[in-house]
PAZAPA-4460 file (N, C-alpha, C; in steps of 0.05 Angstrom, whole numbers, plus 32768, in hexadecimal, padded with zeros to 4 digits):
% residues 331
    n_x    n_y    n_z   ca_x   ca_y   ca_z    c_x    c_y    c_z   seq   type   mol
   7E8F   805A   80CA   7E9F   804B   80DD   7EAA   8031   80D0     1      M     A
   7E99   8023   80C1   7EA1   800B   80B3   7EB7   8012   809F     2      L     A
   7EB4   8028   8091   7EC7   8030   807D   7EE2   8035   808A     3      F     A
   7EE2   8043   80A1   7EFC   8049   80AF   7F09   802F   80B7     4      K     A
   7EF9   801B   80C1   7F05   8002   80C9   7F12   7FF3   80B2     5      N     A
   7F04   7FF4   809B   7F0F   7FE7   8083   7F2A   7FF5   807B     6      V     A
   7F2A   800F   807C   7F43   801E   8075   7F59   8017   8088     7      V     A
   7F53   8015   80A2   7F67   800E   80B6   7F72   7FF2   80B2     8      L     A
   7F60   7FE0   80AC   7F68   7FC4   80A7   7F7A   7FC2   808E     9      L     A
   7F73   7FD2   807A   7F83   7FD2   8061   7F9F   7FDD   8067    10      F     A
   7FA0   7FF3   8076   7FBA   7FFF   807D   7FCB   7FEC   808E    11      Q     A
   7FBE   7FDD   80A0   7FCC   7FCA   80B0   7FD7   7FB3   809F    12      L     A
   7FC7   7FAB   808B   7FCF   7F96   8079   7FE8   7F9F   8069    13      Y     A
   7FE8   7FB7   805F   7FFF   7FC2   8050   8018   7FC3   8062    14      I     A
   8014   7FCD   807B   802B   7FCF   808D   8037   7FB4   8094    15      A     A
   8025   7FA0   8098   802F   7F85   809E   803E   7F79   8086    16      I     A
   8033   7F7E   806E   803F   7F74   8056   805B   7F7F   8052    17      S     A
   805D   7F9A   8056   8077   7FA7   8053   808B   7F9C   8068    18      L     A
   8081   7F98   8080   8092   7F8E   8096   809C   7F72   808F    19      L     A
   808A   7F61   8086   8092   7F46   807F   80A6   7F45   8068    20      L     A
   80A1   7F57   8054   80B3   7F59   803D   80CF   7F62   8046    21      S     A
   80D0   7F76   8058   80EA   7F80   8062   80F8   7F6B   8072    22      A     A
   80E8   7F5C   8082   80F4   7F47   8093   80FF   7F31   8081    23      T     A
   80F2   7F2B   806B   80FB   7F16   8059   8116   7F1E   804D    24      S     A
   8119   7F38   8045   8132   7F41   803A   8148   7F40   804E    25      F     A
   8142   7F48   8067   8156   7F49   807C   815F   7F2D   8084    26      L     A
   814E   7F19   8081   8155   7EFE   8089   8165   7EF0   8074    27      S     A
   8167   7EFB   805B   8175   7EEE   8046   8193   7EEF   804B    28      A     A
   81A0   7ED9   8046   81BD   7ED7   8049   81CD   7EDB   802F    29      K     A
   81BF   7ED8   8019   81CB   7EDD   7FFF   81C5   7EF9   7FF5    30      S     A
   81D2   7F01   7FDF   81CE   7F1B   7FD4   81D4   7F1A   7FB6    31      A     A
   81CB   7F2F   7FA7   81D1   7F31   7F8B   81E1   7F4A   7F86    32      I     A
   81F5   7F48   7F75   8206   7F60   7F6E   8207   7F63   7F50    33      M     A
   8200   7F7B   7F47   8202   7F80   7F2A   821F   7F88   7F23    34      F     A
   822A   7F7A   7F0F   8245   7F81   7F05   8243   7F87   7EE7    35      V     A
   824E   7F9D   7EDE   824B   7FA4   7EC2   825D   7F93   7EB0    36      P     A
   8255   7F90   7E97   8266   7F82   7E84   827A   7F95   7E77    37      T     A
   8290   7F8B   7E6E   82A5   7F9C   7E62   829A   7FAA   7E49    38      I     A
   829F   7FC4   7E48   8297   7FD3   7E31   827B   7FDE   7E32    39      G     A
   826C   7FD8   7E47   8251   7FE2   7E4A   8251   7FFF   7E54    40      S     A
   823B   800D   7E4E   8239   8029   7E55   8221   802E   7E66    41      R     A
   821A   8047   7E6C   8205   804E   7E7F   81EB   8040   7E7A    42      L     A
   81E1   8041   7E61   81C7   8034   7E5C   81C7   8016   7E62    43      G     A
   81DD   8009   7E5B   81DF   7FEC   7E61   81E1   7FE8   7E7F    44      D     A
   81EE   7FFA   7E8D   81F0   7FF7   7EAA   81D5   7FFA   7EB8    45      H     A
   81C5   800D   7EAE   81AA   8010   7EBA   8198   7FF8   7EB4    46      I     A
   8199   7FEF   7E9B   8189   7FD7   7E94   8192   7FBF   7EA4    47      K     A
   81AD   7FBC   7EA7   81B7   7FA5   7EB6   81B0   7FA6   7ED4    48      G     A
   81B2   7FBE   7EDF   81AB   7FC1   7EFC   818D   7FBC   7F00    49      F     A
   817D   7FC4   7EEC   8160   7FBE   7EEE   815B   7FA1   7EF0    50      R     A
   8169   7F91   7EE0   8166   7F74   7EE1   816E   7F69   7EFD    51      K     A
   8185   7F73   7F07   818E   7F6A   7F21   817A   7F73   7F37    52      A     A
   816E   7F8A   7F34   815A   7F95   7F47   8142   7F83   7F47    53      F     A
   8137   7F7C   7F30   811F   7F6B   7F2E   8125   7F4F   7F39    54      L     A
   813D   7F45   7F33   8145   7F2B   7F3D   8147   7F2B   7F5B    55      L     A
   8152   7F40   7F67   8154   7F42   7F84   8138   7F44   7F91    56      A     A
   8127   7F54   7F84   810B   7F57   7F8E   80FD   7F3C   7F8E    57      Q     A
   8100   7F2D   7F78   80F2   7F13   7F75   80FC   7EFF   7F8A    58      H     A
   8116   7EFE   7F8E   8121   7EEA   7FA0   8124   7EF5   7FBD    59      H     A
   811D   7F0E   7FC1   811D   7F1B   7FDB   8139   7F1A   7FE8    60      Q     A
   814C   7F23   7FD9   8168   7F25   7FE4   8172   7F42   7FE0    61      V     A
   8185   7F4B   7FEF   8191   7F66   7FEB   819F   7F68   7FD0    62      P     A
   81A1   7F81   7FC7   81AE   7F86   7FAE   81C5   7F9A   7FB1    63      I     A
   81DA   7F96   7FA1   81F1   7FA8   7FA1   81F9   7FAC   7F83    64      F     A
   820A   7FC0   7F7E   8216   7FC1   7F64   8234   7FC7   7F68    65      Y     A
   8244   7FBF   7F55   8261   7FC3   7F57   8268   7FE0   7F56    66      Q     A
   8276   7FE9   7F6A   827D   8005   7F6E   828C   8010   7F56    67      Q     A
   828A   802A   7F52   8298   8038   7F3D   828D   8034   7F21    68      D     A
   8274   802C   7F1E   8266   802D   7F04   8262   804A   7EFD    69      I     A
   826B   8053   7EE6   8269   806F   7EDF   824C   807A   7EE2    70      P     A
   8249   8091   7EEE   8230   80A0   7EF1   821F   8096   7F08    71      Y     A
   8222   807D   7F11   8210   8072   7F25   8213   8081   7F3F    72      F     A
   822A   808B   7F46   822D   8099   7F5F   821E   80B4   7F60    73      K     A
   8215   80BD   7F49   8205   80D5   7F47   81E7   80D0   7F49    74      Q     A
   81E0   80B6   7F4C   81C4   80AE   7F4D   81BC   80A6   7F69    75      L     A
   81A3   80A4   7F6F   8199   809D   7F89   819D   807F   7F90    76      N     A
   81A7   806F   7F7D   81AD   8053   7F83   81C9   804F   7F8E    77      L     A
   81D8   8065   7F92   81F4   8062   7F9A   81F7   8055   7FB5    78      S     A
   81E2   8054   7FC5   81E4   8046   7FDF   81E8   8028   7FDC    79      K     A
   81E3   801E   7FC4   81E6   8001   7FC0   8202   7FFA   7FB5    80      Y     A
   8214   800E   7FB3   822F   8009   7FA9   823F   7FF9   7FBD    81      A     A
   8250   7FE8   7FB2   8262   7FD8   7FC3   827A   7FCF   7FB3    82      A     A
   8291   7FCB   7FC0   82A8   7FC0   7FB3   82A6   7FA2   7FB3    83      K     A
   82A9   7F96   7F9B   82A6   7F79   7F98   82B9   7F6A   7FAB    84      L     A
   82D2   7F73   7FAC   82E6   7F66   7FBC   82DE   7F66   7FD9    85      K     A
   82D3   7F7C   7FE3   82CB   7F7E   7FFF   82B2   7F6D   8005    86      S     A
   829F   7F6E   7FF2   8286   7F60   7FF5   8289   7F41   7FF5    87      L     A
   829D   7F38   7FE5   82A1   7F1B   7FE3   82A6   7F0E   7FFE    88      K     A
   82B5   7F1D   800F   82BD   7F12   8029   82A5   7F0E   803C    89      S     A
   828F   7F1A   8036   8277   7F18   8048   8266   7F00   8042    90      K     A
   826C   7EF1   802D   825C   7EDA   8024   826D   7EC1   8023    91      F     A
   825F   7EAA   8026   826D   7E90   8025   8279   7E8B   800A    92      H     A
   826B   7E93   7FF5   8275   7E8F   7FDA   826A   7EA4   7FC7    93      S     A
   8275   7EA6   7FAF   826D   7EB8   7F9A   8266   7EA8   7F81    94      V     A
   824F   7EAE   7F75   8247   7E9F   7F5D   823D   7EB3   7F48    95      R     A
   8249   7EB1   7F2F   823F   7EC1   7F19   8228   7EB4   7F0C    96      R     A
   8212   7EC2   7F09   81FA   7EB7   7EFD   81FE   7EB5   7EDF    97      L     A
   81F5   7E9E   7ED4   81F6   7E9B   7EB7   81DE   7EA8   7EAA    98      K     A
   81DF   7EAA   7E90   81C9   7EB8   7E82   81AF   7EA9   7E86    99      K     A
   81AF   7E8F   7E84   8197   7E7F   7E88   819B   7E6B   7E9F   100      H     A
   8187   7E68   7EB0   8189   7E55   7EC6   816D   7E4E   7ED0   101      A     A
   816B   7E3A   7EE1   8151   7E33   7EED   814A   7E47   7F03   102      S     A
   8130   7E4B   7F08   8128   7E5E   7F1D   8133   7E57   7F39   103      P     A
   813B   7E3E   7F3D   8144   7E36   7F58   8162   7E3C   7F5D   104      E     A
   816F   7E48   7F49   818C   7E4B   7F4C   8193   7E5F   7F62   105      V     A
   8182   7E73   7F68   8188   7E86   7F7C   817C   7E7D   7F97   106      I     A
   818D   7E7A   7FAB   8184   7E71   7FC5   818A   7E88   7FD9   107      N     A
   8175   7E94   7FE3   8179   7EAB   7FF5   8186   7EA4   800F   108      K     A
   8186   7E8B   8017   8192   7E83   8031   81AE   7E76   802D   109      Q     A
   81B9   7E75   8015   81D1   7E66   8010   81EB   7E76   8016   110      A     A
   81E8   7E8F   801E   8200   7EA0   8024   8212   7EA3   800C   111      D     A
   8205   7EA9   7FF5   8214   7EAC   7FDC   8210   7EC8   7FD1   112      I     A
   8225   7ED4   7FC7   8224   7EED   7FB8   8221   7EE6   7F9B   113      L     A
   820A   7EEC   7F8F   8205   7EE6   7F73   820C   7EFE   7F62   114      Y     A
   821D   7EFA   7F4E   8225   7F10   7F3C   8214   7F0F   7F23   115      L     A
   8208   7F26   7F1D   81F5   7F28   7F07   81FD   7F3D   7EF3   116      C     A
   81FC   7F37   7ED9   8201   7F4C   7EC5   81E8   7F50   7EB4   117      D     A
   81EA   7F61   7EA0   81D3   7F69   7E91   81C9   7F53   7E7D   118      M     A
   81D8   7F3E   7E7A   81D1   7F29   7E66   81BE   7F14   7E70   119      K     A
   81B9   7F13   7E8A   81A9   7EFD   7E95   818C   7EFF   7E8B   120      I     A
   817F   7EE8   7E89   8163   7EE6   7E82   8153   7EE5   7E9C   121      S     A
   8143   7EFA   7EA0   8133   7EFB   7EB9   811F   7EE4   7EBB   122      L     A
   8113   7EDD   7EA5   80FE   7EC8   7EA6   810A   7EAD   7EAF   123      S     A
   8123   7EA8   7EA8   812F   7E8E   7EB0   8136   7E8D   7ECE   124      S     A
   8135   7EA5   7EDA   813A   7EA6   7EF7   8121   7EAB   7F07   125      Y     A
   810A   7EA6   7EF9   80F1   7EA7   7F07   80E3   7EC2   7F08   126      G     A
   80EE   7ED7   7EFB   80E1   7EF1   7EFB   80CD   7EF2   7EE4   127      V     A
   80B4   7EF5   7EEA   809F   7EF5   7ED6   809C   7F0F   7EC8   128      S     A
   808F   7F0E   7EB1   808A   7F27   7EA2   8078   7F3A   7EB2   129      K     A
   8067   7F2E   7EC2   8055   7F3E   7ED3   8065   7F4F   7EE7   130      K     A
   807A   7F43   7EF2   808B   7F51   7F05   809C   7F67   7EF6   131      M     A
   80A5   7F60   7EDE   80B5   7F73   7ECF   80A5   7F8C   7EC9   132      E     A
   808B   7F89   7EC5   807A   7FA0   7EBE   806A   7FAA   7ED6   133      T     A
   806F   7FA0   7EED   8060   7FA8   7F05   8064   7FC6   7F0A   134      D     A
   804F   7FD6   7F0C   8052   7FF3   7F0F   8062   7FFB   7F29   135      P     A
   805D   7FED   7F3F   806A   7FF4   7F58   8088   7FEE   7F56   136      Q     A
   808F   7FD6   7F4B   80AB   7FCF   7F48   80B9   7FE3   7F35   137      A     A
   80AB   7FEB   7F20   80B6   7FFE   7F0D   80BB   8019   7F1A   138      H     A
   80A8   8022   7F2B   80AB   803C   7F38   80C1   803B   7F4C   139      Q     A
   80C4   8024   7F5B   80DA   8021   7F6E   80F5   8023   7F60   140      N     A
   80F7   8017   7F48   8110   8019   7F39   8115   8035   7F2F   141      F     A
   8100   8042   7F25   8104   805D   7F1A   810C   8070   7F30   142      R     A
   8103   806B   7F49   810B   807C   7F5F   8129   807B   7F64   143      T     A
   8135   8063   7F60   8152   805F   7F64   8161   806D   7F4E   144      L     A
   8157   806C   7F35   8165   8077   7F1E   815C   8094   7F1B   145      I     A
   8162   80A4   7F2F   815D   80C1   7F2D   8177   80CF   7F37   146      T     A
   817C   80E7   7F2C   8195   80F5   7F33   8192   8101   7F4F   147      P     A
   81A8   8100   7F5E   81A7   810B   7F79   81A2   8129   7F7A   148      K     A
   81AD   8137   7F66   81AC   8154   7F66   8199   815F   7F51   149      T     A
   8188   814E   7F45   8176   8158   7F31   8183   815B   7F16   150      G     A
   8174   8160   7F01   817F   8164   7EE6   818C   817F   7EE5   151      I     A
   81A5   817F   7EDB   81B5   8198   7EDC   81AB   81AC   7EC7   152      L     A
   81A4   81A2   7EAF   819A   81B4   7E9A   817E   81AA   7E92   153      Q     A
   816A   81B6   7E9D   814F   81AE   7E99   8144   81B9   7E7F   154      H     A
   813E   81A8   7E6C   8132   81B2   7E52   8116   81BB   7E57   155      I     A
   8110   81D3   7E4E   80F5   81DE   7E51   80E3   81D3   7E3B   156      S     A
   80CE   81C4   7E43   80BC   81B9   7E2F   80A5   81CC   7E2B   157      L     A
   80A0   81D5   7E12   808B   81E9   7E0D   806F   81DE   7E11   158      P     A
   805D   81EF   7E1B   8041   81E7   7E1E   8033   81E8   7E03   159      K     A
   801F   81D7   7E01   800F   81D6   7DE8   801C   81C6   7DD2   160      G     A
   8032   81B9   7DD7   803F   81A8   7DC3   8045   818C   7DD0   161      K     A
   8043   8178   7DC0   804A   815D   7DC9   8069   815A   7DC5   162      I     A
   8076   8153   7DDB   8094   8152   7DDA   809D   8137   7DD1   163      S     A
   80B1   8137   7DBF   80BD   811E   7DB4   80DB   811F   7DB7   164      V     A
   80E5   810B   7DC6   8102   8108   7DCA   810D   80F7   7DB3   165      A     A
   8120   8101   7DA5   812C   80F4   7D8E   8149   80ED   7D95   166      L     A
   814F   80D3   7D9A   816A   80CB   7DA1   8178   80BF   7D89   167      H     A
   818C   80CE   7D7F   819A   80C6   7D67   81B7   80BF   7D6D   168      V     A
   81BE   80A6   7D69   81D9   809C   7D6D   81E9   809F   7D53   169      R     A
   8200   80AD   7D55   8212   80B0   7D3E   822E   80A6   7D45   170      K     A
   8233   809D   7D5D   824D   8094   7D65   825C   80A8   7D75   171      G     A
   825C   80C1   7D6D   8266   80D7   7D7C   8283   80D5   7D84   172      G     A
   8293   80C4   7D77   82AF   80C2   7D7E   82B5   80AA   7D90   173      G     A
   82A0   809F   7D9C   82A3   8087   7DAE   82A3   806E   7D9D   174      Y     A
   828F   806C   7D8B   828C   8054   7D7A   829B   8057   7D60   175      D     A
   829C   8041   7D51   82A8   8040   7D37   8298   8052   7D24   176      M     A
   82A2   805A   7D0D   8293   806A   7CFA   827C   805A   7CEE   177      P     A
   8269   8068   7CE1   8252   805C   7CD5   8255   8058   7CB7   178      L     A
   824F   8040   7CAE   8251   803A   7C91   823C   804A   7C81   179      L     A
   8225   804F   7C8E   8210   805E   7C80   8218   807B   7C7A   180      S     A
   822E   8083   7C85   8239   809E   7C7E   824F   809D   7C69   181      R     A
   8255   8084   7C60   8269   8080   7C4B   825C   807B   7C30   182      K     A
   826D   8077   7C1C   8262   8074   7C01   826D   805B   7BF3   183      F     A
   8272   8046   7C02   827B   802D   7BF6   8263   801F   7BE8   184      N     A
   8268   8009   7BDA   8253   7FFB   7BCC   824E   7FDF   7BD6   185      T     A
   8261   7FD4   7BE5   825E   7FB9   7BF0   8263   7FB9   7C0E   186      K     A
   8259   7FA4   7C1B   825D   7FA2   7C38   826A   7F87   7C3E   187      I     A
   8284   7F85   7C3D   8291   7F6C   7C46   828C   7F67   7C63   188      P     A
   828D   7F4D   7C6B   8289   7F46   7C87   829C   7F54   7C99   189      D     A
   82B4   7F59   7C8F   82C9   7F65   7CA0   82C1   7F82   7CA9   190      T     A
   82AE   7F8E   7C9B   82A7   7FAA   7CA2   8299   7FAC   7CBC   191      L     A
   828F   7F95   7CC7   8283   7F95   7CE1   8297   7F9D   7CF7   192      A     A
   82B0   7F99   7CF0   82C5   7FA1   7D03   82CE   7FBE   7CFF   193      K     A
   82C4   7FCB   7CEA   82CC   7FE6   7CE3   82B5   7FFA   7CE8   194      V     A
   829D   7FF2   7CE1   8286   8005   7CE2   8272   7FFC   7CF7   195      Y     A
   826A   800F   7D08   8258   8009   7D1E   823D   8001   7D15   196      A     A
   8233   800E   7D00   8217   8007   7CF7   8216   7FED   7CE8   197      D     A
   822C   7FE2   7CDF   822C   7FC7   7CD4   822A   7FB3   7CEA   198      V     A
   8237   7FB8   7D00   8237   7FA6   7D17   821D   7FA9   7D27   199      R     A
   8213   7FC2   7D2A   81FB   7FC6   7D3A   81E8   7FD9   7D2A   200      W     A
   81DC   7FCF   7D15   81CC   7FE1   7D03   81B5   7FEF   7D11   201      P     A
   81A8   7FE1   7D24   8190   7FEE   7D30   8199   8001   7D47   202      K     A
   81B2   8000   7D4E   81BC   8014   7D61   81C3   802E   7D54   203      K     A
   81C8   802D   7D39   81CF   8044   7D2A   81BE   8046   7D11   204      F     A
   81A3   8048   7D14   8192   804A   7CFC   8198   8064   7CED   205      P     A
   8192   8064   7CD3   8198   807C   7CC2   8185   8093   7CC8   206      P     A
   818B   80AA   7CBD   817B   80C2   7CC1   815E   80BE   7CB8   207      D     A
   815B   80AE   7CA2   8140   80AA   7C97   812D   809D   7CAB   208      E     A
   8138   808C   7CBC   8128   807F   7CD1   811C   8095   7CE3   209      Y     A
   812C   80A7   7CED   8123   80BC   7CFF   810F   80CF   7CF2   210      Y     A
   8115   80D6   7CD9   8103   80E8   7CCB   80E7   80DB   7CC7   211      I     A
   80E7   80C1   7CBF   80CE   80B2   7CBC   80BE   80B0   7CD6   212      N     A
   80CC   80AC   7CEC   80BE   80A8   7D05   80B3   80C2   7D11   213      Q     A
   80C0   80D9   7D0B   80B5   80F3   7D13   809B   80F7   7D04   214      I     A
   809B   80F2   7CEA   8082   80F4   7CDB   806D   80E0   7CE4   215      N     A
   8075   80C8   7CEC   8062   80B4   7CF6   8055   80BE   7D10   216      R     A
   8064   80C8   7D23   8059   80D2   7D3C   8046   80E9   7D37   217      I     A
   804E   80FB   7D24   803D   8112   7D1E   8021   8108   7D14   218      Y     A
   8021   80F3   7D03   8008   80E8   7CF8   7FF9   80DA   7D0E   219      T     A
   8006   80C9   7D1E   7FF9   80B9   7D33   7FEB   80CB   7D47   220      L     A
   7FF7   80E2   7D4D   7FEC   80F4   7D61   7FDA   810A   7D55   221      L     A
   7FCF   8104   7D3D   7FBB   8116   7D32   7FC6   8130   7D28   222      G     A
   7FDF   8131   7D1F   7FEC   8149   7D14   7FEB   8161   7D28   223      E     A
   7FEE   815A   7D41   7FF0   816F   7D56   800C   817A   7D57   224      K     A
   8010   8193   7D60   802B   819F   7D61   803E   818E   7D71   225      P     A
   8056   818B   7D66   806B   817B   7D73   8083   818C   7D7B   226      L     A
   8090   8185   7D91   80AA   8191   7D98   80BE   817A   7D98   227      Y     A
   80CF   8179   7D84   80E2   8164   7D81   80FE   816D   7D8A   228      V     A
   8109   815F   7D9E   8123   8167   7DA8   8137   8150   7DA1   229      Y     A
   814D   8158   7D94   8161   8144   7D8C   8176   8140   7DA3   230      L     A
   8179   8127   7DAB   818E   811F   7DBE   81A1   810E   7DAE   231      F     A
   81BB   8114   7DAE   81CE   8104   7D9E   81E9   8105   7DAA   232      T     A
   81FA   80F2   7DA2   8216   80F1   7DAA   8228   80FF   7D95   233      D     A
   821B   810A   7D80   822A   8117   7D6A   8234   8132   7D73   234      D     A
   824B   813A   7D69   8257   8154   7D70   8249   816B   7D63   235      K     A
   8239   8166   7D4E   822B   817B   7D40   820D   8176   7D3E   236      K     A
   81FF   8177   7D54   81E2   8170   7D54   81D2   8183   7D43   237      P     A
   81DA   819D   7D41   81CB   81B0   7D32   81C9   81A9   7D14   238      T     A
   81DF   819E   7D09   81DF   8196   7CED   81CC   817F   7CE8   239      A     A
   81CA   816C   7CFB   81B7   8156   7CF8   819B   8161   7CF9   240      I     A
   8196   8172   7D0C   817B   817C   7D10   8171   818D   7CF8   241      L     A
   8183   819D   7CEE   817C   81AE   7CD7   8175   819D   7CBF   242      E     A
   8183   8186   7CBB   817C   8174   7CA5   8161   8168   7CA9   243      R     A
   815B   815F   7CC1   8140   8153   7CC6   812A   8167   7CC2   244      Y     A
   812E   817F   7CCD   811A   8194   7CCB   8114   819C   7CAE   245      A     A
   812A   819E   7C9D   8126   81A6   7C82   8118   8191   7C71   246      S     A
   811D   8177   7C77   8110   8162   7C68   80F3   815F   7C71   247      I     A
   80ED   8161   7C8B   80D2   815E   7C95   80C2   8177   7C8D   248      I     A
   80CD   818F   7C90   80C1   81A8   7C87   80A4   81AB   7C90   249      N     A
   80A0   81AA   7CAA   8085   81AC   7CB5   8086   81C1   7CCB   250      N     A
   8077   81D7   7CC6   8077   81ED   7CD9   8069   81E6   7CF4   251      R     A
   805B   81CF   7CF4   804D   81C7   7D0C   8060   81B6   7D1E   252      N     A
   8078   81B2   7D15   808C   81A2   7D24   80A4   81B5   7D2B   253      I     A
   80A8   81BA   7D44   80BE   81CB   7D4D   80D6   81B9   7D55   254      H     A
   80EE   81C0   7D4B   8106   81B0   7D51   8119   81C0   7D63   255      F     A
   8127   81B1   7D74   813A   81BE   7D86   8150   81AA   7D8D   256      A     A
   8167   81B4   7D95   817D   81A3   7D9E   8192   81B4   7DAD   257      T     A
   81A5   81A7   7DB8   81BC   81B5   7DC5   81CE   81C0   7DAF   258      R     A
   81D5   81D9   7DB0   81E4   81E5   7D9A   8202   81E3   7D9D   259      S     A
   820C   81DD   7DB5   8229   81DB   7DB9   8230   81C9   7DD1   260      H     A
   824A   81C3   7DD4   8253   81B2   7DEA   8244   8197   7DEA   261      N     A
   8244   818A   7DD4   8236   8170   7DD2   8249   815B   7DC8   262      N     A
   8250   8147   7DD9   8260   8130   7DD1   8255   8117   7DDF   263      T     A
   8260   8100   7DD9   8256   80E7   7DE4   8259   80E5   7E02   264      H     A
   826C   80F4   7E0D   8270   80F2   7E2A   8269   810C   7E3A   265      N     A
   8259   811D   7E2D   824F   8135   7E3B   8231   8132   7E3E   266      Q     A
   8226   813F   7E53   8209   8141   7E57   81FB   8126   7E59   267      N     A
   8209   8112   7E62   81FF   80F6   7E61   81E6   80F3   7E73   268      V     A
   81E9   80FA   7E8D   81D2   80F7   7E9F   81BC   810C   7E99   269      L     A
   81C5   8124   7E91   81B2   8139   7E8A   81A0   8130   7E73   270      T     A
   81AC   8124   7E5E   819C   811A   7E48   818A   8103   7E50   271      D     A
   8195   80F0   7E5F   8185   80D9   7E67   816B   80E1   7E75   272      L     A
   816D   80F2   7E89   8155   80F9   7E98   8143   810D   7E8A   273      F     A
   814F   811D   7E78   813D   812E   7E68   812D   811E   7E54   274      N     A
   813A   810A   7E47   812B   80F9   7E34   8113   80EC   7E42   275      I     A
   8117   80E4   7E5B   8101   80D7   7E6A   80EA   80E9   7E70   276      A     A
   80EC   8103   7E6B   80D7   8116   7E71   80C4   811B   7E59   277      R     A
   80CC   8111   7E42   80BD   8117   7E29   80A4   8105   7E27   278      F     A
   8091   810E   7E16   8078   80FF   7E11   807D   80E7   7DFF   279      D     A
   808F   80E9   7DEC   8094   80D4   7DD9   80B2   80D0   7DD6   280      C     A
   80BA   80B9   7DCC   80D6   80B3   7DC9   80DA   80A4   7DAE   281      L     A
   80EC   80AE   7D9E   80F6   80A0   7D86   8113   8098   7D8C   282      I     A
   8118   807F   7D8C   8133   8076   7D94   813F   8061   7D82   283      R     A
   8159   805D   7D83   8166   8046   7D77   8166   802F   7D8B   284      P     A
   8173   8019   7D84   8176   8003   7D97   818F   8007   7DA7   285      S     A
   818E   801C   7DB7   81A5   8025   7DC6   819F   8022   7DE4   286      S     A
   81B2   8018   7DF3   81AE   8014   7E10   81A6   802E   7E1E   287      G     A
   81B1   8044   7E14   81AC   805E   7E21   818F   8066   7E1F   288      F     A
   8183   8065   7E07   8167   806D   7E05   8154   8057   7E0E   289      S     A
   815E   803E   7E0E   814E   8029   7E1A   814B   802D   7E38   290      Q     A
   8161   8037   7E45   8160   803E   7E61   814D   8056   7E66   291      A     A
   814E   8069   7E54   813B   8080   7E55   811E   8077   7E53   292      A     A
   811A   8063   7E42   80FE   8059   7E3F   80F4   804D   7E59   293      E     A
   8106   803F   7E67   80FF   8033   7E81   80F7   8049   7E95   294      I     A
   8105   805F   7E94   8101   8075   7EA7   80EA   8087   7EA1   295      L     A
   80E1   8088   7E87   80CD   809A   7E7F   80B1   808F   7E7F   296      G     A
   809D   80A0   7E79   8081   8098   7E76   8078   80A4   7E5B   297      K     A
   807A   8094   7E46   8075   809F   7E2B   805A   8097   7E20   298      Y     A
   8050   80A9   7E0F   8038   80A2   7DFF   803F   808F   7DE9   299      K     A
   8056   8095   7DDC   805F   8085   7DC5   807D   8081   7DC7   300      I     A
   8086   8068   7DC2   80A3   8062   7DC0   80A7   8054   7DA5   301      V     A
   80B9   805D   7D95   80BF   8051   7D7B   80DC   8048   7D7B   302      I     A
   80E0   802F   7D72   80FC   8025   7D70   80FE   8014   7D57   303      S     A
   8116   8010   7D4C   811A   7FFF   7D34   8115   7FE2   7D3A   304      P     A
   8109   7FD3   7D27   8104   7FB7   7D2B   8114   7FA6   7D17   305      K     A
   8111   7FAA   7CFD   811F   7F9A   7CE9   812D   7FAD   7CD5   306      E     A
   8143   7FA3   7CCA   8153   7FB4   7CB7   815E   7FA3   7CA0   307      H     A
   8168   7FB0   7C8C   8177   7FA3   7C77   8189   7FB8   7C6A   308      H     A
   819C   7FAE   7C5B   81AF   7FC0   7C4C   81A9   7FBF   7C2E   309      W     A
   81AA   7FD6   7C22   81AA   7FD8   7C04   81C3   7FE6   7BFC   310      E     A
   81D8   7FD6   7BF5   81F2   7FE1   7BF1   81FD   7FEA   7C0C   311      G     A
   8204   8004   7C0E   820D   800F   7C28   81F7   801F   7C35   312      T     A
   81DE   801C   7C2C   81C8   802B   7C37   81B9   8019   7C4B   313      K     A
   81B9   8021   7C64   81AB   8013   7C7A   818E   801C   7C7A   314      L     A
   817C   8008   7C79   815F   800E   7C78   8152   7FFF   7C8F   315      I     A
   8143   800E   7CA0   8132   8002   7CB4   8117   7FFD   7CA8   316      I     A
   810F   7FE4   7CA4   80F7   7FDE   7C95   80DF   7FD7   7CA7   317      H     A
   80E3   7FD5   7CC1   80CD   7FD2   7CD4   80D4   7FDE   7CEE   318      S     A
   80C0   7FE9   7CFC   80C5   7FF7   7D16   80B1   7FED   7D2A   319      V     A
   80B8   7FF1   7D43   80A7   7FEA   7D59   809B   8004   7D65   320      K     A
   8081   8006   7D64   8073   801D   7D70   8064   8013   7D88   321      V     A
   806F   801B   7D9F   8066   800F   7DB9   8069   7FF0   7DB7   322      N     A
   8054   7FE1   7DB7   8056   7FC4   7DB5   804F   7FB9   7D9A   323      D     A
   804B   7FCA   7D86   8042   7FC2   7D6C   8059   7FC4   7D57   324      Q     A
   805C   7FAF   7D48   8071   7FB0   7D32   8063   7FBA   7D18   325      V     A
   806F   7FCD   7D0B   8063   7FD9   7CF3   8078   7FD8   7CDD   326      I     A
   8070   7FCE   7CC6   8081   7FCE   7CAE   8081   7FEA   7CA2   327      E     A
   8098   7FF2   7C99   809A   800C   7C8C   808F   800A   7C6F   328      E     A
   8084   801F   7C64   8079   801F   7C49   808E   8016   7C35   329      P     A
   8086   8007   7C20   8098   7FFE   7C0C   80A3   7FE2   7C10   330      G     A
   809C   7FD6   7C27   80A5   7FBA   7C2D   8090   7FA6   7C25   331      R     A
***
């Protein structure tokens, strides 16, 4: 009897808490709207909306995003879409949030529409690291970033193998070419305007980075069988995969990829949500796979940390394995 009463009291407490929280949101006169920056893509949009989502949760105000963001209408967050021009008329004023500001800058009763992009610093607006990593807030966000109709092409993950998603950026026709694929001997500063990997080296790490990290995961996981699936924006993923497989040459590691119809603007949502299903992730510093990391539940995530150039050879000399920074051998 005592146990039942305790359970009932706890349920009542939860119900009252949810009611008070909902009432607080409804009473707010201000709101936050996520607006994308020029040139940003899906991964950046998801990361930016997550910041706006956490900011709205912290300050207990409604959230919207600027209508017509590519792919968002196919997700369960589409109910938060609004036209900026129409939404402006519902508020006394509109204010664009700066990257850094004091926590008091957002006033939920000021009747202001706050515009937020992906560059803002959450901590300067009062959002703590604890809230950023809160499991419930994370789950609430992940529920929004789900496809309305499910994954169109569901990759079958084999039983008895640890699955590793390998996200390899090569530009795929969207970005500038990569210097690491050329044979020059010097890197003038002007090449940052010509080659994508000179401007964003950790976004386009070389093949050696991916090969080394596959071997690293194999060792870290006790040399258990791996299923490594290549996700890429390159038009010829099979050629990349065959090179990796021949260099690694390990029968205990099975490789797979999409064999045709692969470009930077195909299979975008399919790849994003499939990557999030894998056990491990090896990624570049790319907004797309960073978004996949937010959506997934991984045993191991590896990303590039530090780099240098030797002539035209790009070298990643330290990596981040989950929260640990590891120097590569030879440094």
